[in-house]
N, C-alpha and C positions, 0 to 999 in steps of 0.2 A: 666074212670072218666070224668064227664062233667065239662066244665069250664064256669062259669057264664059270662053273657054279659059284666058286668063291669070289670071282670078280663081280658077278651079278649081285651077290649079297652085299659086297662093299659098295657097289653103285646104289643099290636100294637103300642102304643105310644113309649114304650121303644125300640122296634125294629126300629121304624121310626127314633128315635133320634140316635140310633147306626148307621143306614144307612147314616143319614145326616153327622154324625161325620166322618164316614169312607169316605164318598164322599168328605168332606172338606179336610180331610187329603190327600186323593189321589190327589185332585186338587192342594193342596199346594205343594205336591211333584212334580207334573207335572210342576207347575209354577216355582218351584226351579230348576228343571232340564232344563227348557227352558230359564231361566234368563241368559243374557249374562254376561260373566266373564271379568272384567277389569283387566289389568295388575297391579301388585303392584307398578310399576314404576310411577313417577309423570306424570300427564296428562299435555301435552304441548299445550297451546293456542298460535299458531304462528300468529303474527301480521306482515304483510309484509310491514309495514311502521314504521316511527320513533315514539318514545314515545311522548305523548301529542296530538296525532291526535284523531279524533272521534272514529276511529276503536280501538285505544289503550284504550280509555276510556271504551268502551264496554267490552273489554277483562278484564280490571282491576276491573270493576264493577261486572261482572259475575263470574270471577275466584274464589274468596274466597267463594262465596255462592255455587258454584258447588263443591268445595272441601268439604264443610260441608255436602252437600247432598249425595255425593258419597263416603265419607270417604277416599279420596285419595288426596295427595298433588297436587295442580294445579299451574303451573308456566306460566307466560306470557313471550314469547320469541319473541322479536322484530328482524325481519330479513329484514331490509329495502334494497332497491336497485332495479334498472331496472323497475321502475314503479310498484313495487309489485311482479314482476315475480320471484325474488330470493326466497322470503318466500313462494310463491305459489308452486313453484317447490319442495321445501322441503316437503310440505304436499303431493303432488302428488307421491313422491318417498317413503313416510313413510309407515311403516307396517300398514295394516288395522285392527289393534287390539284394537282400542279405545283409544290409548295413545297419539294421535296427532290430533288436530283440527285446522282448518284455520278460523280466524276471519277477514273478509275483507269487501270491499265495491264494488260498481258496476264498479270500474276500472277494475275488473276481466274480464268482458265481453268486455270492450273496448280493452283490450290487445289482445284478440283473433283475432281482425282484424288489430291491429296496428303492431303486431309481428308475421307475418305469418311463419317465420322461426323457431319459438320456437319448442323445442323437445317434447313439450306436448301441449295439447289443454286445455286452462284454463276453458273452459265450459264443455267439454265432459269427461275430466279426473279427475273430482272431484265428490264426492257424496254429494248432498245437504242435510243439516240437518234441518235448520230452518232459516227463516227470523228473525231478531232481532229488526229492527227499520228502520225508514225513517228519512232522513235529507234533509234540503232545502239549496239551494245556493242563495245568495243575490248578486245582481249586485250593486257594489259600485264605487264611484269615489272620487278622491282627491278634496277637496273644491275649490282649486285654478282653477279648470277647469271651474267653474261657472255652471256646470251641476246640475240641480235640479230634472230632471226626465230622464227616458230612452229616451223619445222623444228628449230631448236636446242633448243627446249623438248621437242619430241617425242623427239629423240635422247637427251636427258638422262633423260627419264622412262622410256625403254626400258632404259637402263643401270641405273637405280636405281628400280625400281617402288615407288611409295608413299613414297619419300623426299622428293619435292618436294611442298610444301604450297601449296594455293590457298585464298584467302579468298572469302567472300561476305557480304552483309548478313543472311543467314539462310537456313534451309532453305526451298526452294521459290521463292526469288526468281529473277527472270530471270538474274541473275548466276550463281547456283548451277546452274540447269538449262542455261545456255549452256555452262558448262564440262563438264557431264555429257554434253552432245551432242558437244562437242569430243573428249572422252575416248572416247566410243563410236565416233565417226567415225575418229579417228586410231589407235585400238587401243592406248591407253596408260592408265596408272593413276597419278593424282596424288591426294593426300589432301585431303579437304575439311575446312576449318576454318571453321565458321559463326560469325558475329559478331552482335551486336545492333545492326544498322544499318551503313550504308556508312561513316560516319565512323571508327569503331574499326577496321574492316577496312583502310581506306585508311591509317590511322596505322601499323598494323603492316606493311603492304606497303612504305611509304616507309622504315620503320625496319629492314627486312630480316628481320622475324620470320616473314614468309611470303614466298614467292618470286613468286607470280603471281596474277592474277585477271582477270575481265572487269569493265570499268567503263563507264558511259555516257560518251559522248564529252565532254560538258560538264564532267564530273567529272575525267576523265583529262587533258584538253587542257592546262591550265596546267602540270601536272607533266611532261608529255611535252615541252612547249616549253622548260621549265627544265632538262631532263636528269635529273630525279629519277626518272622512269619511262621505260621503253623500250616503244614501241608495236610489238607483234609481228604484228598483223594485225587487220583489222576483220571482225566477224561479219556480213557482208552480201554481197549479190550484186555490189555496186558500191562503189568507193572513195567517200570523203566529201570534200566541198569544203573542210572545215576542216583536213583532214589528207590532202591529195591524194597525198602520197608514201608513205603507208602502204598496203600491199597488202591485198586481201581474203584471207581464210584459204585460199580455193581457190587464189589466185595464190601463196600462201606454201607450197603443197604440203601443206596440212593437211586437205584434203578439203572438200567442199561443206558449210560450216557457216553457215547463215543463221539468225541469232538476232535479226532485227529485232524491235523492240518496238512494238506498237501502243498508242496512248493513245486513250481515248474516254469518252463520257458515256452514262450509263444512268439510267433512271427506275424508280421502284418498280413491282412487278407490278400490272397492272390499270389503269395510266395510260391515259387515253383516246387514241385515234389523233389527235384534234385537238390535244391538248396536246403529244404527241410531234412532230407536224408543225410546231407553233409553235416549239418549241425547236430542232428540226432546221434550220428556215429561218433563224432568228436566228443560231445558232451558225455555220452554214456561211457566212453572209454576213460574219460577223466574221473568219473564217479567211482571207478574201480581202483583208483590209485590209493595207496595207504595214506598219503598226505591229505588228500581230500576227505577220506573217511575220518581221519583223526580230527580235522578242522570242523567237520560237521558234528561228529559225535560228542565232542567236548562241549558243544553248544546245545546238546539235547536233540539233535536232528539225525535221522537215520537216512543215509544216501540210498536212493532207489531210482533206477532209470526205467524207461518204458519205450515201446514203439510209439510213433505219433498216433496210430489208431487206438492203442490201449489208453493213451493219455486222453484222447478225445472222448472215449467212452466213460472214463472216470469223471471228467469235467461235466459231461451231460447228466450223468447219474447224480452227482453231487448237487448240481443246479436244481434238479427236481426235489431233492431231499430238503434243501434249505428253503426253497420256495414254499413248500408245504408248511414248514414251521413259521415262516414270516407271515403267511396268510392266517394261520391258526391263531397266532399271538397278536395279530393286528399291529405288527411292527412297521413303522414308517421311518424314513430318513430325516424327517422334520422334527 
Protein backbone atom coordinates (compact mmCIF):
# COMPACT_ATOMS: atom_id res chain seq x y z
CA UNK A 1 0.00 0.00 0.00
CA UNK A 2 1.35 3.41 -0.93
CA UNK A 3 1.25 6.35 1.47
CA UNK A 4 0.62 9.78 0.01
CA UNK A 5 3.11 12.58 0.44
CA UNK A 6 0.70 14.52 2.68
CA UNK A 7 0.16 11.43 4.84
CA UNK A 8 3.91 10.88 5.16
CA UNK A 9 4.31 14.49 6.25
CA UNK A 10 1.59 14.13 8.88
CA UNK A 11 3.22 10.93 10.12
CA UNK A 12 6.62 12.55 10.23
CA UNK A 13 5.22 15.48 12.23
CA UNK A 14 3.57 13.08 14.70
CA UNK A 15 6.77 11.06 15.05
CA UNK A 16 8.76 14.29 15.50
CA UNK A 17 6.42 15.49 18.21
CA UNK A 18 6.64 12.13 19.95
CA UNK A 19 10.44 12.23 19.81
CA UNK A 20 10.50 15.79 21.14
CA UNK A 21 8.15 14.81 23.95
CA UNK A 22 10.23 11.75 24.73
CA UNK A 23 13.39 13.84 24.68
CA UNK A 24 11.84 16.44 26.95
CA UNK A 25 10.71 13.75 29.37
CA UNK A 26 14.16 12.17 29.37
CA UNK A 27 15.73 15.58 29.91
CA UNK A 28 13.37 16.31 32.78
CA UNK A 29 14.15 12.96 34.36
CA UNK A 30 17.88 13.53 33.97
CA UNK A 31 17.57 17.00 35.43
CA UNK A 32 15.51 15.66 38.31
CA UNK A 33 18.07 12.94 38.93
CA UNK A 34 20.88 15.47 39.01
CA UNK A 35 19.08 18.09 41.12
CA UNK A 36 20.70 18.40 44.56
CA UNK A 37 18.56 17.29 47.47
CA UNK A 38 18.42 19.59 50.48
CA UNK A 39 17.84 18.22 53.99
CA UNK A 40 14.39 18.69 55.49
CA UNK A 41 15.97 20.38 58.51
CA UNK A 42 16.00 24.21 58.62
CA UNK A 43 18.78 25.93 56.68
CA UNK A 44 21.04 27.89 59.03
CA UNK A 45 22.58 31.18 57.96
CA UNK A 46 25.39 31.60 60.46
CA UNK A 47 26.37 35.23 61.09
CA UNK A 48 29.68 35.37 63.02
CA UNK A 49 28.86 38.79 64.50
CA UNK A 50 26.16 40.39 66.65
CA UNK A 51 22.65 41.34 65.47
CA UNK A 52 22.33 44.75 63.86
CA UNK A 53 25.55 44.60 61.85
CA UNK A 54 25.61 44.89 58.07
CA UNK A 55 26.23 41.15 57.82
CA UNK A 56 23.20 40.47 59.99
CA UNK A 57 21.09 42.73 57.77
CA UNK A 58 22.12 40.71 54.71
CA UNK A 59 21.19 37.42 56.35
CA UNK A 60 17.83 38.70 57.60
CA UNK A 61 17.00 40.23 54.22
CA UNK A 62 17.86 37.15 52.19
CA UNK A 63 16.70 34.51 54.69
CA UNK A 64 12.90 34.77 54.27
CA UNK A 65 13.20 35.01 50.49
CA UNK A 66 15.49 31.99 50.34
CA UNK A 67 12.97 30.09 52.45
CA UNK A 68 10.20 30.88 49.97
CA UNK A 69 12.27 29.88 46.96
CA UNK A 70 13.56 26.60 48.41
CA UNK A 71 10.50 25.60 50.43
CA UNK A 72 12.60 25.14 53.57
CA UNK A 73 12.68 27.02 56.88
CA UNK A 74 15.67 29.38 57.08
CA UNK A 75 16.97 30.65 60.42
CA UNK A 76 19.63 33.26 61.16
CA UNK A 77 22.09 32.06 63.80
CA UNK A 78 24.29 34.80 65.32
CA UNK A 79 27.49 33.27 66.71
CA UNK A 80 29.65 36.22 67.65
CA UNK A 81 33.09 36.14 69.21
CA UNK A 82 36.82 36.09 68.46
CA UNK A 83 36.51 38.54 65.54
CA UNK A 84 34.16 36.18 63.72
CA UNK A 85 36.24 33.03 64.19
CA UNK A 86 33.70 31.24 66.40
CA UNK A 87 30.89 31.41 63.84
CA UNK A 88 33.26 30.73 60.97
CA UNK A 89 34.60 27.57 62.59
CA UNK A 90 31.04 26.33 63.14
CA UNK A 91 30.54 26.40 59.36
CA UNK A 92 33.95 24.84 58.66
CA UNK A 93 32.95 21.91 60.92
CA UNK A 94 29.36 21.63 59.62
CA UNK A 95 28.14 18.81 57.39
CA UNK A 96 28.46 19.75 53.69
CA UNK A 97 24.83 18.86 52.96
CA UNK A 98 23.44 22.31 52.19
CA UNK A 99 21.90 22.93 55.62
CA UNK A 100 24.52 25.45 56.81
CA UNK A 101 25.87 28.62 55.18
CA UNK A 102 28.15 31.39 56.41
CA UNK A 103 27.21 35.04 55.81
CA UNK A 104 30.30 37.14 56.44
CA UNK A 105 32.52 40.07 55.51
CA UNK A 106 36.17 40.48 54.53
CA UNK A 107 37.20 40.20 58.19
CA UNK A 108 37.44 36.54 57.18
CA UNK A 109 40.60 37.06 55.14
CA UNK A 110 42.12 39.41 57.70
CA UNK A 111 41.76 36.71 60.36
CA UNK A 112 43.79 34.30 58.24
CA UNK A 113 46.89 36.44 58.95
CA UNK A 114 45.95 37.74 62.39
CA UNK A 115 45.33 34.28 63.90
CA UNK A 116 48.03 31.96 62.51
CA UNK A 117 47.36 29.45 65.30
CA UNK A 118 43.75 28.76 64.26
CA UNK A 119 42.88 25.09 63.81
CA UNK A 120 41.35 25.94 60.43
CA UNK A 121 42.20 28.20 57.51
CA UNK A 122 39.45 30.83 57.06
CA UNK A 123 40.30 31.16 53.36
CA UNK A 124 41.14 27.60 52.25
CA UNK A 125 38.66 25.67 54.44
CA UNK A 126 35.44 27.22 53.12
CA UNK A 127 33.61 26.87 49.81
CA UNK A 128 32.80 30.24 48.19
CA UNK A 129 29.17 30.51 47.02
CA UNK A 130 28.67 34.11 45.95
CA UNK A 131 29.50 37.73 46.63
CA UNK A 132 26.39 39.56 47.92
CA UNK A 133 27.39 43.22 48.20
CA UNK A 134 29.99 45.90 48.73
CA UNK A 135 30.13 48.37 51.61
CA UNK A 136 32.21 51.47 52.24
CA UNK A 137 33.92 52.80 55.34
CA UNK A 138 33.80 56.47 56.24
CA UNK A 139 36.58 58.25 58.15
CA UNK A 140 34.85 60.41 60.76
CA UNK A 141 35.87 62.61 63.68
CA UNK A 142 34.29 64.22 66.72
CA UNK A 143 33.47 67.88 65.93
CA UNK A 144 35.40 69.01 69.02
CA UNK A 145 38.64 68.08 67.26
CA UNK A 146 38.13 70.89 64.77
CA UNK A 147 39.01 68.54 61.91
CA UNK A 148 37.20 69.41 58.70
CA UNK A 149 39.10 67.09 56.36
CA UNK A 150 41.47 64.13 56.30
CA UNK A 151 44.29 66.61 55.70
CA UNK A 152 43.49 68.27 59.05
CA UNK A 153 43.75 64.91 60.81
CA UNK A 154 47.06 64.18 59.11
CA UNK A 155 48.50 67.58 60.05
CA UNK A 156 47.47 67.16 63.69
CA UNK A 157 48.87 63.62 63.82
CA UNK A 158 52.23 64.85 62.51
CA UNK A 159 52.34 67.61 65.12
CA UNK A 160 51.45 65.24 67.96
CA UNK A 161 52.43 61.67 67.03
CA UNK A 162 50.48 59.15 69.09
CA UNK A 163 48.43 61.79 70.93
CA UNK A 164 45.34 61.29 68.76
CA UNK A 165 43.31 58.18 69.57
CA UNK A 166 41.17 56.20 67.15
CA UNK A 167 38.70 53.48 67.99
CA UNK A 168 37.61 50.22 66.39
CA UNK A 169 35.20 47.38 67.26
CA UNK A 170 38.25 45.21 67.92
CA UNK A 171 41.62 44.08 66.65
CA UNK A 172 41.53 42.80 63.10
CA UNK A 173 38.17 44.31 62.16
CA UNK A 174 37.89 46.20 58.85
CA UNK A 175 37.60 49.43 60.88
CA UNK A 176 40.95 48.72 62.55
CA UNK A 177 42.85 47.66 59.44
CA UNK A 178 41.35 50.52 57.42
CA UNK A 179 42.97 53.01 59.81
CA UNK A 180 46.24 51.09 59.75
CA UNK A 181 46.23 51.35 55.96
CA UNK A 182 45.47 55.08 56.26
CA UNK A 183 48.35 55.49 58.72
CA UNK A 184 50.73 53.59 56.46
CA UNK A 185 49.71 55.52 53.35
CA UNK A 186 49.67 58.96 55.01
CA UNK A 187 52.81 58.34 57.05
CA UNK A 188 51.25 59.30 60.39
CA UNK A 189 50.83 57.66 63.79
CA UNK A 190 47.61 57.64 65.78
CA UNK A 191 46.95 55.33 68.72
CA UNK A 192 44.55 52.40 68.42
CA UNK A 193 41.92 51.91 71.14
CA UNK A 194 40.14 48.58 70.52
CA UNK A 195 36.62 48.08 71.90
CA UNK A 196 34.30 45.12 72.21
CA UNK A 197 32.00 45.99 69.34
CA UNK A 198 30.99 49.02 67.32
CA UNK A 199 28.48 50.32 69.89
CA UNK A 200 30.93 51.10 72.72
CA UNK A 201 33.45 52.61 70.28
CA UNK A 202 30.79 54.84 68.73
CA UNK A 203 29.61 55.95 72.19
CA UNK A 204 33.10 57.10 73.13
CA UNK A 205 33.61 58.77 69.75
CA UNK A 206 30.39 60.76 70.16
CA UNK A 207 31.39 61.59 73.74
CA UNK A 208 34.85 62.82 72.76
CA UNK A 209 36.83 60.13 74.60
CA UNK A 210 38.41 59.21 71.26
CA UNK A 211 38.90 61.55 68.33
CA UNK A 212 38.35 59.53 65.17
CA UNK A 213 37.60 56.16 63.55
CA UNK A 214 36.36 54.45 60.42
CA UNK A 215 32.66 53.54 60.42
CA UNK A 216 30.36 51.86 57.89
CA UNK A 217 28.25 54.45 56.10
CA UNK A 218 24.95 53.21 57.53
CA UNK A 219 26.32 53.57 61.09
CA UNK A 220 27.88 56.99 60.57
CA UNK A 221 25.18 58.54 58.37
CA UNK A 222 22.63 59.70 60.99
CA UNK A 223 25.37 61.21 63.17
CA UNK A 224 26.95 63.01 60.22
CA UNK A 225 23.56 64.39 59.20
CA UNK A 226 22.88 65.59 62.76
CA UNK A 227 26.30 67.21 63.08
CA UNK A 228 27.47 64.95 65.90
CA UNK A 229 30.23 63.58 63.65
CA UNK A 230 32.27 65.14 60.85
CA UNK A 231 32.89 63.09 57.69
CA UNK A 232 36.54 63.52 56.67
CA UNK A 233 36.59 61.21 53.65
CA UNK A 234 35.38 57.91 52.25
CA UNK A 235 37.74 54.97 51.90
CA UNK A 236 36.78 54.08 48.36
CA UNK A 237 37.67 54.93 44.77
CA UNK A 238 34.37 56.75 44.31
CA UNK A 239 32.07 58.99 46.31
CA UNK A 240 28.86 57.48 47.67
CA UNK A 241 25.33 58.45 46.65
CA UNK A 242 24.21 58.76 50.30
CA UNK A 243 26.94 61.35 50.99
CA UNK A 244 27.84 62.80 47.60
CA UNK A 245 29.51 65.86 49.14
CA UNK A 246 32.08 63.79 51.04
CA UNK A 247 35.33 63.34 49.07
CA UNK A 248 37.26 60.12 48.71
CA UNK A 249 40.44 59.97 50.78
CA UNK A 250 42.44 60.33 47.57
CA UNK A 251 40.53 63.53 46.77
CA UNK A 252 41.18 64.69 50.35
CA UNK A 253 44.95 64.39 49.71
CA UNK A 254 45.29 61.44 52.10
CA UNK A 255 46.59 58.98 49.51
CA UNK A 256 44.90 56.12 47.69
CA UNK A 257 43.12 54.35 50.54
CA UNK A 258 40.52 51.91 49.23
CA UNK A 259 39.05 49.89 52.10
CA UNK A 260 35.83 48.74 50.41
CA UNK A 261 34.35 45.79 52.29
CA UNK A 262 32.96 42.80 50.45
CA UNK A 263 30.18 40.69 51.92
CA UNK A 264 29.51 37.15 50.79
CA UNK A 265 28.25 33.65 51.45
CA UNK A 266 30.26 30.47 51.96
CA UNK A 267 29.43 26.80 52.42
CA UNK A 268 31.30 24.14 54.43
CA UNK A 269 34.30 22.44 52.79
CA UNK A 270 33.33 19.49 50.65
CA UNK A 271 29.96 20.91 49.61
CA UNK A 272 29.06 19.50 46.20
CA UNK A 273 29.25 21.75 43.11
CA UNK A 274 25.54 21.08 42.50
CA UNK A 275 24.58 22.51 45.89
CA UNK A 276 26.90 25.47 45.43
CA UNK A 277 25.35 26.14 42.01
CA UNK A 278 21.85 25.91 43.47
CA UNK A 279 22.54 28.48 46.18
CA UNK A 280 24.51 30.69 43.81
CA UNK A 281 21.62 30.83 41.35
CA UNK A 282 18.94 31.47 43.97
CA UNK A 283 20.88 34.15 45.85
CA UNK A 284 22.01 36.00 42.72
CA UNK A 285 18.42 36.16 41.48
CA UNK A 286 17.31 37.57 44.83
CA UNK A 287 19.99 40.27 44.65
CA UNK A 288 18.37 41.56 41.45
CA UNK A 289 15.01 42.25 43.11
CA UNK A 290 14.06 45.85 43.82
CA UNK A 291 13.17 45.00 47.44
CA UNK A 292 16.61 43.59 48.18
CA UNK A 293 18.36 46.43 46.37
CA UNK A 294 16.45 48.99 48.42
CA UNK A 295 17.11 47.18 51.71
CA UNK A 296 20.83 47.07 51.00
CA UNK A 297 21.27 50.52 49.49
CA UNK A 298 19.51 52.35 52.32
CA UNK A 299 22.15 50.83 54.60
CA UNK A 300 25.02 51.98 52.39
CA UNK A 301 25.60 48.61 50.73
CA UNK A 302 25.58 47.97 47.00
CA UNK A 303 24.22 44.53 46.00
CA UNK A 304 26.56 42.58 43.73
CA UNK A 305 26.58 38.89 42.87
CA UNK A 306 29.28 36.72 41.33
CA UNK A 307 30.04 33.21 40.22
CA UNK A 308 31.66 30.95 42.84
CA UNK A 309 34.91 31.10 40.85
CA UNK A 310 34.88 34.91 40.71
CA UNK A 311 34.22 35.10 44.43
CA UNK A 312 37.03 32.66 45.16
CA UNK A 313 39.44 34.81 43.15
CA UNK A 314 38.38 37.94 45.03
CA UNK A 315 38.82 36.25 48.40
CA UNK A 316 42.29 34.96 47.56
CA UNK A 317 43.44 38.32 46.19
CA UNK A 318 42.11 40.24 49.20
CA UNK A 319 43.74 37.77 51.56
CA UNK A 320 47.17 38.53 50.09
CA UNK A 321 46.54 42.27 50.19
CA UNK A 322 45.69 42.39 53.90
CA UNK A 323 48.41 39.87 54.78
CA UNK A 324 51.00 42.31 53.40
CA UNK A 325 49.61 45.18 55.49
CA UNK A 326 49.38 43.10 58.68
CA UNK A 327 52.96 41.95 58.29
CA UNK A 328 54.27 45.41 57.39
CA UNK A 329 52.53 47.07 60.35
CA UNK A 330 53.36 44.26 62.76
CA UNK A 331 49.70 43.87 63.74
CA UNK A 332 48.79 40.97 66.03
CA UNK A 333 45.49 39.83 67.46
CA UNK A 334 46.85 40.01 71.02
